[in-house]
Every structure is written in structure tokens, then in C-alpha cells.
C-alpha positions in Angstrom: 64.8 108.5 23.0 62.2 111.0 21.9 59.2 109.1 23.5 57.2 110.0 26.5 57.8 107.6 29.5 56.6 109.5 32.5 53.5 107.4 33.0 55.5 104.2 32.8 58.0 105.4 35.3 55.4 106.8 37.6 53.3 103.6 37.6 56.2 101.2 38.2 57.8 103.5 40.8 54.5 103.8 42.7 53.8 100.1 42.5 57.4 99.1 43.6 57.0 101.4 46.6 53.6 99.8 47.5 55.1 96.3 47.2 58.0 97.2 49.4 55.6 98.5 52.1 53.1 95.6 51.9 55.5 92.7 51.5 52.9 90.3 53.0 50.4 91.1 50.2 50.0 89.9 46.6 50.0 92.8 44.2 47.0 92.9 41.7 46.7 95.6 39.1 43.3 96.6 38.0 42.8 98.5 34.7 40.2 100.8 33.5 38.3 100.6 30.2 36.1 103.4 28.8 32.8 102.7 30.8 30.1 102.8 28.1 27.3 101.8 30.3 27.9 104.8 32.5 28.1 107.0 29.5 24.7 105.7 28.4 23.3 106.9 31.7 25.2 110.3 31.6 26.8 111.1 28.1 29.1 113.8 29.7 30.6 111.3 32.1 34.4 112.1 32.4 34.2 113.6 28.9 35.5 117.0 30.2 38.9 115.4 30.8 39.6 115.1 27.0 38.0 118.4 25.7 41.2 120.3 24.5 43.8 119.2 22.0 46.3 119.2 24.8 44.2 116.7 26.9 43.7 114.6 23.9 47.4 114.4 23.2 48.0 113.5 26.7 45.5 110.7 26.5 47.0 109.4 23.3 50.5 109.4 24.9 49.2 107.7 28.1 47.4 105.0 26.1 50.7 104.0 24.4 52.5 103.9 27.8 49.7 102.0 29.4 50.2 99.2 26.8 53.9 99.2 27.6 53.2 99.1 31.4 50.9 96.2 31.1 53.5 94.3 29.1 56.1 95.0 31.7 53.9 93.9 34.4 53.1 90.8 32.6 56.8 90.0 32.1 57.3 90.5 35.9 54.6 88.0 36.6 52.3 90.5 38.4 48.5 89.6 38.3 46.3 92.0 36.2 42.6 92.3 35.7 40.4 94.2 33.4 37.0 94.0 31.6 35.8 95.8 28.5 33.4 98.5 29.2 34.0 98.5 32.9 36.3 100.5 35.2 38.7 99.3 37.7 36.3 100.6 40.4 33.7 98.0 39.5 36.3 95.1 39.6 37.5 96.4 42.9 34.1 96.6 44.4 33.4 92.9 43.4 36.6 91.7 44.9 36.2 93.6 48.2 32.6 92.5 48.7 33.3 88.8 48.0 36.9 88.1 48.9 37.6 85.9 52.0 36.9 88.2 54.9 39.9 86.7 56.7 42.2 88.1 54.1 43.4 91.8 54.3 43.1 94.0 51.2 44.9 97.3 50.7 43.3 99.6 47.9 46.1 101.6 46.5 44.6 104.6 44.6 44.1 108.4 44.9 40.4 108.0 44.0 38.3 108.7 47.2 35.3 107.0 45.4 37.0 103.8 46.5 36.1 104.6 50.2 32.8 102.8 49.6 34.7 99.5 49.4 36.0 99.9 52.9 35.4 97.1 55.3 37.1 95.5 58.4 39.5 93.7 56.1 39.9 96.5 53.5 41.8 99.7 53.8 42.4 102.6 51.4 46.0 104.0 50.8 47.1 106.8 48.6 50.2 105.9 46.7 50.8 109.7 46.2 50.7 110.7 49.9 50.8 107.5 51.8 47.7 108.5 53.7 45.7 105.5 54.9 41.9 105.4 55.6 40.0 102.6 57.3 36.3 102.1 57.6 36.5 103.5 61.2 38.1 106.7 59.9 35.0 107.7 57.8 33.6 109.2 60.9 36.8 111.2 61.7 37.0 114.6 60.0 40.7 114.8 60.7 41.2 111.9 58.3 38.3 112.3 56.0 37.6 116.0 55.8 34.3 116.0 54.0 32.6 113.8 56.6 31.8 112.7 59.0 30.2 109.7 57.5 28.4 107.1 59.5 29.0 104.2 57.0 30.0 103.5 53.4 26.3 103.7 52.5 26.2 107.1 54.0 29.2 108.2 52.0 27.7 106.8 48.7 24.3 108.5 49.2 26.1 111.9 50.1 28.1 111.5 46.8 25.0 111.0 44.8 23.4 114.0 46.3 26.4 116.3 45.8 27.6 114.9 42.6 31.2 114.4 41.6 32.8 117.3 39.5 35.9 115.3 38.9 33.9 112.7 36.9 31.5 115.3 35.4 28.6 114.1 37.5 26.3 117.1 38.6 24.5 117.0 41.8 22.2 119.4 43.7 23.2 123.0 43.0 25.1 124.5 45.9 25.2 121.3 47.8 28.8 120.0 48.4 29.8 116.7 49.9 30.0 117.9 53.5 26.6 119.5 53.3 25.2 116.4 51.7 26.6 114.2 54.6 25.1 116.6 57.1 21.6 116.5 55.6 21.6 112.7 55.3 22.9 112.3 58.8 20.1 114.6 60.1 17.2 112.9 58.3 18.6 109.3 58.2 17.8 109.0 54.5 17.0 111.4 51.7 13.7 109.7 51.3 12.8 110.7 54.7 13.4 114.4 53.9 11.3 114.0 50.7 8.4 112.4 52.6 8.3 115.1 55.2 8.4 117.8 52.5 5.7 116.0 50.5 3.5 115.8 53.7 3.5 119.6 54.0 6.5 120.0 56.3 9.0 121.6 54.0 12.5 122.2 55.4 14.1 125.7 56.0 17.0 126.9 54.1 17.8 127.2 50.3 20.0 124.1 50.2 17.5 121.8 52.0 14.7 123.2 50.0 16.6 122.4 46.7 17.3 118.8 48.0 13.7 118.3 49.0 12.3 119.6 45.7 11.3 117.2 42.9 13.7 118.7 40.5 16.7 116.8 41.9 15.1 113.5 42.8 15.8 111.8 39.6 19.3 113.3 39.6 19.9 111.6 42.9 18.8 108.3 41.7 20.8 108.6 38.4 23.9 109.5 40.4 23.5 106.5 42.6 23.6 104.3 39.5 26.8 105.9 38.4 28.5 106.1 41.8 27.3 103.0 43.8 29.4 100.1 42.5 26.8 97.5 43.7 24.4 98.9 41.1 26.7 98.2 38.1 25.4 95.7 35.4 26.9 92.2 35.3 30.5 91.9 34.4 31.2 90.6 30.8 32.2 87.0 30.7 35.3 87.7 28.6 37.1 89.7 31.4 40.8 89.6 31.5 42.7 88.0 34.5 46.3 87.3 33.9 49.0 85.8 36.0 51.8 84.6 33.9 55.2 83.1 34.7 58.0 85.8 34.9 59.8 86.4 31.7 62.8 88.4 32.9 64.4 88.4 29.5 61.3 89.8 27.9 61.2 92.4 30.7 64.7 93.6 30.2 64.3 93.6 26.3 61.3 95.8 26.5 62.9 98.1 29.1 65.9 98.4 26.7 63.7 99.3 23.8 62.2 102.2 25.7 65.4 103.2 27.6 64.1 102.2 31.0 67.4 101.3 32.6 66.2 102.6 36.0 63.2 100.3 36.0 65.3 97.3 35.3 67.6 98.1 38.3 64.6 98.9 40.6 62.9 95.4 40.0 66.0 93.3 40.2 65.1 90.1 42.4 61.4 90.7 42.4 59.1 87.8 42.1 55.4 87.1 43.2 55.2 84.1 45.5 53.8 81.5 43.0 51.5 79.5 45.3 50.0 82.5 47.2 49.7 84.4 43.9 47.8 81.4 42.3 45.5 81.1 45.3 44.6 84.9 45.3 44.1 84.9 41.4 41.9 81.7 41.7 39.7 83.3 44.3 39.5 86.5 42.2 38.6 84.5 39.0 35.8 82.7 40.8 34.4 86.1 42.0 34.5 87.6 38.5 33.0 84.5 36.9 30.2 84.5 39.4 29.7 88.2 38.7 29.7 87.6 34.9 26.9 84.9 35.4 24.8 87.6 37.1 24.9 85.8 40.6 26.9 88.5 42.4 
């Protein structure tokens, strides 16, 4: 009907596929907002994604489709969470750190930053490729190619050292994630390398000398603030966490307005188990309220 709907179709199709594969789990959709507190630390944070007129037109189209997608999910009765000025990453981190350890969580995302949330009860799954990563896989370079990583802390520290070009976060020049992981594994922590260098025992090699130099130390700590979800500020108290009763008439009406007949057909008969959904949402709400009070 002359309107772009690719993002709507893509989001609903991937979500339906995940729900079909994880029938024992309650789906919860987390939404990004523009992360102003990260932009205050690094003004160019993610700005390269919207430099050109084509990128800006894509963003404008996506935002319209995101609103439609959120409305469709609400009509389906699927829980959704967001918080102004925070990213989905921050909400996911809080949930994974504080959720009942006896409950299993599957993080569905293509963003490998989310590896830092891995735990015994948390796995990462790409909705694009179907690849699955567990906390034990961080040390397996056949699964996580830029490793091996000894722990999620090791992964975060290596990311802070190497930076993240996809988010516009510069790191130590000439040091990629694999090299950063090797350096931190060799020295235990980056601070040990700095201390040895400051004590008159400088490392050999251009990359190590850059890492040991004072020029990049503030860069490393700045990047930790951007990358390590545990260092995020307290969540706003006006976060959104919605779990509404299904409104199938509203769902079908909105689909008809946008010409989304395939989506109506794909979601026939779907419902979130009410009691289990309420239990999960109540636990998440408690976690987010605690975080907003500054106690998480």
C-alpha cells in the first residue's frame, strides 16, 4: 500500500520463529531508546549510523514501523519493556543479573555485546543464524572466534581495550578484540601490564607498548563505562513494562490497515500463558523498580 513494512515483517517473523523454538519460555521484547548518558560520555556514540540522507531516511521509516510493531505486540499480549534514555542492553543486563537463577533465559539478539550477560542459566541465540552461545563457549574459538575468553569479565575488558567500531567506540589503535583478549589473558588484568611498564619493565612489541602507554588508559576506562552494563546509571523510575490482555480484534484491524495479511495468518492461535507471563513480568518489574531506586 505504498508504505514500507519490511521491519514489521522481519521482527514478527523472527519473534514467531523464536517462540516456536522456545515453547517453554515466556517472550519478553526489550526496546532501545536513544542512550543520552552514553552520548554524554562519547558524543559520537553510534552517530555514524545516521550520517547520510539514506541512513536518516531508513531511520525515519524504521521508527514508524517500530511503533506499529509495538502496537501489534501489545495486541498479541506479549510483554514489552523499555526505559527512556536507556538501551535494551541495560534492561537485559539487569534481568540476567537478578532473575531467579533457577529460571532459564534465552537472549535473542545478533549483538555480541550481550555475551557479557551469559551465565549458567542464560544463553545467547542469534535469531538470524540460529547460532547458540553459552558461558562455557566463551573459551571455544570454534564458537566465539575472537576469543578465547576466560570469563564474561575477560570479554568486557577485551572489548574496552579494542573498542567497538559498530558502535563508534574507538579503542587502542591497531588492537583488535582477539589481540586484546590475548593481552589480558597473558597479564591477568590490564592494570598489571600498566604497573610493570611504570616500574621500568616495558613490554616488547608495538601493540603492547601502545596498550601500556598512558595515552590509552583513559580511553580504556571510558570504554568500560560505555560497554560494561554493570556501570550504567540507575534506571529511570518511569520505565515501561507492559503485559496487556490480548486484543485480537485490535491486532487484526491494525494488520488490515497496513496490509499485513501474512502476519495475521502466522499468529493465529497464539497466546502467552497468563499465569506464567504474570509471574515473569512481576519478577522483572521488581528488578527494574529496585534498579530505579539505586539498589541494583
